[in-house]
N, C-alpha and C positions, 0 to 999 in steps of 0.2 A: 566455278565462279557462282553458279546458282545456289550452291550449298552455303557459301559465305553470305550471300544476300539474305537467305532464309535465317541464318543464325543471327545476323545483325538485326533483322526485323523482330525476331523473338526477344533479343536482348532489349530493344527499345520498348517493346510491349511490357516486358517484365519490369523494367525500370519505371515506366509510367505508372503501372499498377501499384508498385511498391511505394512510390511517392504519395499516392492517394491514401494508402493504409497508414503511412507514417504520419500524415497530417491528422488522422484520428487521434493519435497519441500526443502530438505536440500542440494541438489546439489551434490550428490555422483558422483564423476567423473568416478569411475569404472563402473557405470551403464549407461554410455553414456552421462552424464550431461556435459554441456559446462562450463568450469572453468571461462571463461571471463564473463558469465552472473551472477555469484555469486549465492546467495540463498535468500530466503525471509527473513531469520532470521539474518540480519546484518544491520548496519547503511548504509543508502543510501546517506545521507548528510555528508558533511565534519564537520558539527557542531554536537556535542554530544547532546543527548536528554536533554531537559530542564525540567526534571521531577524528583521528589523525590519519590522513592518507599519505602513505610513504611516497617518496619521490619517483620510484619506479612505476607507480600507478598514477602518474600525473594526468592520465586520460580519464580517470574515474572521478565522478562528482557525487558527493554524499548529500542526501536530502533528509530532513526530519519529517516524520509522519505524525507523531503525537507525543506529547510529554506531559508531565504532571502539572505544568503551568497552564495547560489548555483546559477550558471549560466548553463542552460541546453544546449544541442547540438544546438538548434535552436536560441540561445541567449535569450531565455525567462528567466526572473528573477521574482520570486515571491516577491512582496513587500507588506508592510502594515501589519496590524494586522488581521490575519485570524481567523474567529470565527464560521462561519457556513459552513458545508461541506456535500458533497454527494459522494458516492463511487459506481461506476457502472462497470459492466463487459462489455468488448468491444472486442469481438472475442477472441484472445488468450491473451489479456492484459486487462487493466483497464483504466477507466477515473475517475479522481478525480476533482470534481467541488467544488470550494471553494470561499467564500465571503471574500473580503478584506474590512473590516468595515471602516477603516479610509480613504480609497481611493475611496469609493463609487464604487467599481468594483467587478466583478466576473470573475474568471479565470477557465480555463479547462486545466488540466495537464494530459498528456498521460503517462501511466506506462506499462512496459512490464510484462511478466508473473511472473517475480520475484520481481515485484514492483520497478524496477529501473526507475526513471523519464527519459523519452526520449524526451519530448518536451512539449510546452504549448502555450496557447494564451489567450488573454482577450476576454471573451464573451460579457462583458458589462463594460464600463468605465464611469467615472464621467461626460463625455460630453453628456450623454443621457439626453434629456429633461425630466423634472419633476423627476429626479432621480428614474427611473422606476425599481428599485429593492428594495427588503426589506431586513432586517437584516438576515433572514434565507437563503438568496441567491436565493430566488424565484423571478420570474418576475411578474409584475402586468400589466394589460392592461389599 
């Protein structure tokens, strides 16, 4: 009986701690979250996601991160057909490195902790001699 009480106590502690961590991602304002930052689980782009979710995945929700219709705070605009990408942690935020296939370019987009795009720049563009980038967005020497 004592073992069951200990297990139940541990389960309650874990559940309580997990809920606090979940609020960090869902943006619960009552726990000190900033309403203007939003949450991770929402569209970041004005354009709705261009994906069809099959009926067997009815529990999955798609969100858009950035599209060619969006202009970021620093006037960066993502153009072209994006096909290869990398996602990196950068301090309290993230960096999204993406290949623009038809523009022979690679961009770096900065995201805050809730995946809101905050700025971007072109790492490599079509003016580079010998088109020194490959389809996966990697550089070659």
